[in-house]
C-alpha positions in Angstrom: 21.2 16.8 -17.8 23.5 14.8 -15.6 22.1 11.4 -14.5 21.2 11.0 -10.8 22.6 7.8 -9.2 21.4 6.1 -6.0 21.6 2.7 -4.4 17.8 2.8 -3.8 15.0 4.4 -5.8 11.6 4.7 -4.2 8.6 5.7 -6.3 5.8 6.9 -4.1 5.7 8.7 -0.7 3.0 6.8 1.2 3.5 4.6 4.2 5.2 1.8 2.3 7.6 4.0 0.4 8.6 6.1 3.5 9.1 2.9 5.6 11.3 1.3 2.9 13.4 4.5 2.5 14.1 4.8 6.3 15.0 1.1 6.5 17.4 1.2 3.6 19.0 4.6 4.2 21.7 3.1 6.4 22.9 0.9 3.6 23.0 3.5 0.8 21.7 6.7 -0.6 17.9 6.8 -1.3 15.8 8.9 -3.7 12.1 9.2 -3.2 10.0 10.4 -6.2 6.5 11.7 -5.7 4.2 13.3 -8.3 2.9 16.1 -6.2 3.4 17.1 -2.6 4.9 14.2 -0.5 1.9 14.1 1.8 -0.6 13.7 -1.1 -1.2 10.0 -0.7 -3.8 7.5 0.3 -2.0 7.0 3.5 -2.6 10.6 4.5 -6.4 10.1 4.0 -6.6 6.8 6.0 -8.9 7.3 8.9 -9.4 3.9 10.4 -6.1 2.5 11.6 -3.7 -0.4 11.7 -5.0 -3.9 12.5 -2.8 -5.9 14.9 -3.3 -8.5 17.6 -2.7 -6.8 20.9 -5.8 -7.5 23.1 -5.8 -10.4 25.6 -9.0 -11.8 24.1 -7.5 -11.8 20.6 -5.1 -14.2 18.8 -3.1 -14.5 15.6 -5.4 -17.4 14.6 -8.5 -15.2 14.9 -7.0 -12.3 12.9 -5.9 -14.8 10.2 -9.3 -16.4 10.1 -11.1 -13.1 9.8 -8.7 -12.2 6.9 -9.3 -15.4 5.1 -13.0 -15.3 5.5 -13.1 -11.8 4.1 -10.8 -12.8 1.2 -13.3 -15.1 -0.5 -11.1 -18.2 -0.7 -8.2 -16.5 -2.5 -5.9 -15.5 0.4 -2.6 -17.3 0.6 -2.6 -18.9 4.1 1.2 -18.6 4.5 1.2 -14.9 3.7 -1.7 -14.2 6.0 -0.1 -16.0 8.9 3.2 -14.2 8.4 1.7 -10.7 8.1 -0.5 -11.2 11.1 2.3 -12.6 13.2 4.5 -9.6 12.4 1.9 -7.1 13.2 3.0 -6.3 16.8 6.6 -5.7 15.6 5.3 -3.4 12.9 3.4 -1.4 15.6 6.6 -1.2 17.7 8.5 0.1 14.7 6.0 2.9 14.2 6.1 3.8 17.8 9.9 4.0 17.8 9.7 6.5 15.0 7.3 8.6 17.1 3.7 7.5 16.2 1.5 7.8 19.3 -1.7 5.7 19.0 -4.8 6.6 20.9 -5.1 5.2 24.4 -8.1 4.2 26.5 -9.6 7.0 28.6 -8.6 5.3 31.8 -5.0 4.9 30.5 -5.3 1.1 30.5 -3.7 0.3 27.1 -4.6 1.1 23.5 -8.1 2.2 22.5 -8.7 -0.6 20.0 -11.4 -0.1 17.4 -13.4 -2.7 15.5 -14.3 -2.6 11.9 -16.2 -4.7 9.4 -15.2 -8.4 9.2 -13.2 -8.3 12.4 -14.3 -10.6 15.2 -12.4 -8.7 17.9 -11.3 -5.1 18.6 -7.8 -4.9 17.1 -7.6 -1.7 15.2 -5.0 0.8 16.5 -5.8 4.4 15.6 -4.9 8.0 16.2 -8.4 9.4 16.8 -9.8 9.3 13.2 -6.7 10.7 11.5 -4.4 7.6 11.7 -2.9 7.9 8.3 -2.2 11.6 8.5 -0.5 11.1 11.9 1.7 8.3 10.7 2.6 10.0 7.4 3.6 13.2 9.2 5.9 11.4 11.6 7.6 9.5 8.8 7.9 12.5 6.5 9.6 14.5 9.3 12.1 11.6 9.7 12.7 11.4 5.9 13.2 15.1 5.5 15.8 15.1 8.3 17.7 12.1 7.1 21.0 13.0 5.4 21.0 10.1 3.1 17.5 10.5 1.7 16.6 12.9 -1.1 13.0 13.7 -1.6 11.9 14.9 -5.0 8.4 16.3 -5.0 6.6 17.1 -8.3 8.6 14.5 -10.1 6.3 12.2 -12.2 7.8 8.9 -13.4 7.3 8.2 -17.1 8.5 4.6 -17.2 10.9 2.2 -15.6 14.2 1.6 -17.4 15.1 -2.1 -17.8 18.1 -4.0 -19.3 15.9 -5.5 -22.0 14.6 -2.0 -23.1 18.2 -0.7 -23.2 19.1 -3.7 -25.3 16.2 -3.1 -27.6 14.6 -6.5 -27.0 11.5 -8.0 -25.4 12.3 -10.8 -23.0 10.4 -13.1 -20.7 10.2 -12.2 -17.0 13.2 -13.1 -14.9 15.6 -12.3 -17.8 15.5 -8.5 -17.3 16.4 -6.1 -14.5 15.1 -2.7 -13.6 18.0 -0.2 -13.4 16.2 3.1 -12.9 13.5 5.4 -14.3 12.8 8.2 -16.7 11.2 11.0 -14.6 9.4 14.2 -15.6 10.4 17.3 -13.6 7.0 18.8 -13.6 8.2 22.3 -12.9 10.9 22.4 -15.5 9.3 20.2 -18.1 12.5 18.2 -18.5 12.7 14.4 -18.4 15.5 13.2 -16.1 17.4 10.0 -15.7 17.5 8.3 -12.3 19.7 5.2 -12.0 19.4 2.8 -9.1 20.7 -0.5 -7.9 17.3 -1.4 -6.3 13.9 0.1 -7.1 10.7 0.0 -5.0 7.3 0.7 -6.5 5.1 2.1 -3.7 2.7 4.0 -5.9 -0.6 3.0 -4.3 -3.7 2.1 -6.2 -5.9 3.3 -9.1 -9.1 4.7 -7.6 -9.1 7.5 -10.1 -10.0 5.0 -12.8 -13.6 5.4 -11.4 -15.8 8.5 -11.6 -16.5 8.3 -7.8 -13.6 7.5 -5.5 -12.3 8.2 -2.0 -8.7 8.4 -3.5 -6.7 11.5 -4.1 -6.0 12.6 -7.7 -2.6 10.9 -7.6 -4.1 7.4 -7.6 -4.0 6.8 -11.3 -2.5 3.3 -11.4 1.0 4.5 -12.4 3.0 1.8 -10.7 0.8 -1.0 -12.1 1.0 0.4 -15.6 4.8 0.9 -15.7 5.4 -2.5 -14.1 3.2 -4.1 -16.8 5.0 -2.3 -19.6 8.4 -3.4 -18.1 7.4 -7.0 -18.1 6.0 -7.9 -14.7 2.8 -9.9 -14.2 -0.3 -8.3 -12.7 -3.0 -10.3 -10.9 -6.5 -10.1 -9.5 -7.3 -6.7 -10.9 -11.1 -7.4 -11.0 -11.1 -7.1 -7.2 -11.7 -3.4 -6.7 -13.0 -2.6 -3.2 -15.7 0.0 -3.0 -15.8 1.7 0.4 -19.5 1.6 1.5 -19.7 5.1 3.2 -18.4 8.0 1.2 -20.1 11.3 2.1 -22.7 12.3 -0.5 -22.3 16.1 -0.7 -21.9 18.5 -3.6 -19.0 20.3 -2.0 -17.0 17.2 -0.9 -17.2 14.1 -3.1 -14.4 11.9 -1.8 -14.6 12.3 2.0 -14.9 9.0 3.7 -16.8 8.3 6.9 -14.6 5.6 8.5 -15.8 2.0 8.9 -14.8 2.5 12.5 -18.0 4.6 12.9 -20.0 1.5 12.3 -17.7 -0.4 14.6 -18.8 1.9 17.4 -22.5 1.3 16.7 -23.6 3.5 13.8 -26.5 2.1 11.7 -27.2 2.3 8.0 -30.7 3.3 7.1 -32.8 4.0 4.0 -33.9 7.6 3.5 -37.2 6.6 5.1 -35.4 5.5 8.3 -35.5 1.7 7.9 -32.4 -0.2 8.9 -31.6 -2.7 6.2 -28.2 -4.4 6.8 -29.7 -7.2 8.9 -31.4 -8.5 5.8 -28.1 -8.9 4.0 -25.7 -10.4 6.6 -25.7 -11.8 10.1 -23.1 -9.2 11.2 -25.3 -6.4 9.8 -23.2 -3.2 9.7 -20.1 -5.1 10.6 -20.2 -7.4 7.5 -17.2 -7.4 5.2 -17.0 -4.4 2.9 -18.0 -6.1 -0.3 -21.3 -7.2 1.4 -22.1 -3.7 2.7 -21.2 -1.9 -0.5 -23.5 -4.3 -2.6 -26.3 -3.9 0.0 -26.2 -0.2 -0.2 -26.0 -0.3 -4.0 -29.0 -2.7 -4.0 -31.1 -0.5 -1.7 -30.3 2.6 -3.7 -31.3 1.0 -7.0 -34.5 -0.8 -5.7 -35.7 2.4 -4.0 -34.6 4.8 -6.7 -32.7 6.8 -4.1 -29.4 8.7 -4.7 -27.9 7.7 -1.3 -28.6 6.0 2.0 -28.1 7.4 5.6 -25.6 6.6 8.2 -27.1 7.2 11.7 -24.5 7.9 14.4 -27.0 8.5 17.2 -26.4 5.0 18.8 -22.8 6.1 19.6 -23.8 9.1 21.6 -23.0 12.7 21.0 -20.0 13.1 23.3 -18.4 9.8 22.1 -18.8 10.9 18.5 -17.0 14.2 19.1 -14.3 12.6 21.2 -13.7 9.5 19.0 -14.2 11.0 15.6 -13.2 14.7 15.9 -12.0 15.1 12.3 -15.1 13.4 10.8 -17.4 15.4 13.0 -15.7 18.7 12.3 -15.6 18.1 8.5 -19.3 17.2 8.4 -20.2 20.2 10.6 -18.4 22.6 8.3 -20.5 21.2 5.5 -23.7 21.8 7.4 -24.2 18.2 8.8 -24.2 17.9 12.6 -23.6 14.1 13.1 -24.8 14.3 16.7 -28.3 15.5 15.5 -28.8 14.1 12.0 -27.6 11.2 9.9 -25.0 11.6 7.1 -25.9 10.8 3.5 -23.5 8.2 2.1 -22.8 6.2 -1.0 -20.2 3.6 -2.0 -17.0 4.8 -3.8 -14.0 3.1 -5.4 -11.5 2.8 -2.6 -8.8 0.0 -2.8 -7.2 -2.3 -5.4 -6.9 -5.8 -3.9 -4.9 -7.0 -6.9 -1.7 -5.6 -8.3 1.8 -6.4 -9.2 2.6 -10.1 -8.5 5.1 -10.2 -5.6 6.1 -12.5 -2.8 5.9 -11.5 0.8 9.4 -9.8 0.5 8.2 -7.6 -2.3 10.2 -9.3 -5.0 8.6 -9.1 -8.5 9.2 -11.0 -11.7 11.9 -8.4 -12.6 15.3 -8.4 -11.0 16.0 -5.4 -8.8 12.4 -4.4 -8.7 10.3 -4.6 -5.5 6.8 -3.5 -4.7 5.0 -2.8 -1.4 1.6 -1.5 -0.3 -1.5 -1.2 -2.4 0.4 -1.6 -5.7 1.4 -5.2 -4.7 -0.5 -8.4 -5.0 1.0 -10.6 -2.3 -1.9 -13.0 -1.7 -2.8 -11.3 1.6 -6.2 -9.8 0.5 -7.5 -12.4 -1.9 -10.9 -11.3 -3.3 -11.6 -8.7 -0.6 -9.4 -6.8 1.8 -10.2 -7.0 5.5 -10.5 -3.5 6.9 -7.3 -1.9 8.3 -5.1 -4.7 7.0 -3.7 -2.3 4.3 -1.6 -0.1 6.6 -0.3 -3.3 8.3 0.7 -4.8 5.0 2.5 -1.6 4.0 4.7 -1.6 7.1 5.4 -5.3 7.2 6.1 -5.8 3.5 8.1 -2.6 3.1 10.4 -3.7 6.0 10.8 -7.1 4.5 11.5 -5.6 1.0 14.1 -3.3 2.5 16.0 -6.2 4.0 15.8 -8.1 0.7 16.9 -5.0 -1.3 19.9 -4.4 1.0 20.9 -8.1 0.5 20.6 -7.5 -3.2 23.3 -4.9 -3.1 25.8 -7.7 -2.7 25.0 -8.9 -6.2 26.7 -5.9 -7.7 25.8 -2.5 -9.2 23.1 -2.0 -11.8 23.9 -0.7 -15.3 24.8 3.0 -15.5 24.7 3.2 -19.3 21.3 4.9 -19.6 20.8 7.2 -22.6 19.0 10.5 -22.3 15.3 10.6 -23.0 14.6 10.8 -26.7 11.3 12.8 -27.5 11.6 11.9 -31.2 9.5 14.2 -33.3 7.0 15.0 -30.5 5.8 18.6 -30.5 4.1 20.8 -27.9 0.4 20.2 -27.6 -1.7 23.3 -28.4 -4.8 22.2 -26.4 -5.8 19.9 -23.7 -9.3 19.0 -24.7 -8.5 15.4 -25.7 -6.8 14.6 -22.4 -9.6 16.2 -20.4 -12.4 14.5 -22.4 -10.8 11.1 -22.4 -10.1 11.3 -18.7 -13.9 11.9 -18.1 -14.9 9.2 -20.6 -12.7 6.5 -19.2 -13.8 7.1 -15.6 -17.5 7.2 -16.6 -17.1 4.0 -18.6 -15.6 2.2 -15.6 -18.2 3.4 -13.1 -21.2 2.5 -15.3 -20.0 -0.8 -16.8 -17.3 -2.2 -14.4 -18.6 -1.0 -11.0 -20.0 -2.8 -7.9 -22.4 -5.0 -10.0 -21.2 -6.2 -13.5 -22.6 -8.3 -16.3 -21.2 -10.0 -19.4 -22.8 -7.5 -21.7 -21.5 -4.5 -19.8 -18.0 -5.9 -19.7 -18.0 -6.6 -23.4 -19.1 -3.0 -24.2 -16.5 -1.7 -21.8 -13.8 -3.8 -23.6 -14.8 -2.3 -27.0 -14.9 1.3 -25.8 -11.7 1.1 -23.9 -9.7 -0.2 -26.8 -10.9 2.7 -28.9 -10.0 5.2 -26.2 -6.5 3.6 -25.7 -5.7 3.8 -29.4 -6.5 7.5 -29.4 -4.6 8.2 -26.2 -1.5 6.2 -27.4 -1.4 8.2 -30.6 -1.5 11.4 -28.7 1.2 10.2 -26.3 3.7 9.7 -29.0 2.8 12.8 -31.0 3.2 15.4 -28.3 5.6 16.4 -25.5 4.8 14.9 -22.2 3.1 16.5 -19.2 1.9 14.8 -16.0 -1.8 14.8 -17.2 -0.9 12.9 -20.3 1.3 10.4 -18.4 -1.5 9.8 -15.9 -4.2 9.4 -18.6 -2.1 6.8 -20.5 -1.6 4.8 -17.3 -5.3 5.2 -16.3 -6.6 3.9 -19.6 -4.2 0.9 -19.6 -5.2 -0.1 -16.1 -8.9 0.3 -17.0 -8.3 -2.1 -19.9 -6.6 -4.7 -17.7 -9.3 -4.5 -15.0 -11.9 -5.2 -17.7 -9.9 -8.1 -18.9 -9.6 -9.7 -15.5 -13.3 -9.1 -14.8 -14.3 -10.8 -18.1 -12.0 -13.8 -17.3 -13.7 -14.5 -14.0 -17.1 -15.9 -14.8 -18.4 -16.2 -11.3 -19.1 -13.9 -8.4 -16.5 -13.9 -5.6 -15.6 -11.3 -3.0 -15.5 -7.8 -4.6 -16.3 -9.1 -8.1 -20.0 -9.6 -8.6 -21.3 -10.5 -12.1 -25.1 -10.6 -12.3 -24.9 -13.2 -15.1 -22.8 -15.5 -12.8 -24.1 -14.7 -9.3 -22.7 -17.7 -7.5 -19.2 -18.7 -6.5 -17.8 -21.7 -8.4 -15.1 -22.9 -5.9 -13.8 -25.9 -7.7 -13.2 -24.2 -11.0 -12.5 -20.6 -10.1 -10.5 -20.7 -6.8 -7.6 -19.4 -8.8 -6.0 -16.0 -9.6 -6.5 -14.0 -12.8 -3.0 -13.2 -14.2 -2.2 -10.6 -16.9 0.6 -11.6 -19.3 2.9 -8.6 -19.7 3.8 -9.3 -23.4 0.3 -10.0 -24.8 -1.8 -8.2 -22.3 -4.2 -11.2 -22.2 -5.7 -12.5 -19.0 -5.7 -16.2 -17.9 -6.4 -18.2 -14.8 -3.2 -19.2 -12.9 -2.7 -22.8 -11.9 -2.3 -24.0 -8.3 0.8 -22.6 -6.6 1.9 -20.9 -9.9 2.3 -17.5 -8.3 5.0 -16.8 -5.7 2.7 -15.9 -2.8 4.2 -17.0 0.5 7.5 -18.3 -1.1 10.7 -16.4 -0.8 12.0 -15.4 -4.2 15.5 -16.0 -3.0 14.5 -19.6 -2.4 13.0 -19.9 -5.9 15.9 -18.2 -7.6 19.1 -18.1 -5.5 21.0 -15.8 -7.7 18.3 -13.1 -8.0 19.8 -9.7 -6.9 
């Protein structure tokens, strides 16, 4: 099969990937690769909105302070200030593309929402389907652009690097990404995509847990392939659990947006008692890590399978008008939110760690950028402030696009990429191993590496995951690839790395709560966990060791 060649290769079709593609298309041809349908992303499911300072009673300083307070002492102040300051420009860029954010009923400006951890109303939204509205606008633009090719149902197997082509293992910075091997799911053939600049915009890894708000595509692919290519990962112990996922047998991943609590909804035990005021002074508007642990504690102490989210304080008409999608979805499931509370539980939602990158998306590997949930830029620290994720996707994707365009001046990437060699792999005759291991890994992570952890649980998880990975790796090399096997291999690797980071952090901070170390040890542990790409071992990074806030161009002037 002939090799496909582009100036820019984008892996992922969420907000970050689509933004980068549209920004770079004027400088060269762009290929976007996505595992399933292009809309099948976490962006599409995002209900809440985009946080940005636009109200007269708000300020960049307030937004930055809220972000840092939520982040548990691990946010990079320079990154936070930059992202917050570029928020209004990011909103303008979305509006120029055609996004229309909800306005106040009297027409006097944006209808700004408020979510947990925010001290002001600053969340722009499109009713309660913000992500879907943004994704659709950008997808329409991408599909119409003559210099962008969109490849749906194309699953990336691995990145192609200069060190792999040379048959050597090198330290970071000595190798460049020059493309990717990609499975054409429909045809079963593994293709070669060559590119001068590559962006990973693959989202997170929510499917590593049994219960998640994420779509099935969120299997940590970008994190896994970056690790295998030689990039550092950081802070993987900080997995955010959304507090209010609907508890219903027919719909196990539907979120009820945090904006609902921002409008006045109250969390109650099944008996009717409101409980959040016992856990935090902001009650329902406490940061997500606090709310999720509070719900988990109430469920365990009371022996109940869920808690209740009471929307009656909002008022029936306001519920229907402000949250039409949430109201309609619950009504179709037999729950009238204007008359009864919704049963809710926490579910894995967002990875605050990821591939180490500076604010321009540059990674340890030349010609490789990352943006969105797959990146660890220092913005979120130990806990993401609600609705900062879509903001980060737009701001960092635009910055990465500018850096990637500049990188074209450094010359073309290698085009000497050999065809994929399957070796002696044969066609698998059954799928039971893949299916059973998928279930086992996710159950292991939920039971042992969930909202509350302990040293003993983490040690058990470490032992089990190593056994699972050994079995999966053997299967991977023995049989011809399909998308399920590719995803399972990535899922198991990321589970292993999350466990390693969680074991390394012997304190409780932000989203990481260890019952054996329930307090935060600021002096010793206000550092980042970093996964070495060669050994796979986790260590604590020293002060200023990671590139957060610093331009990679300034660190290494000849990086393309």
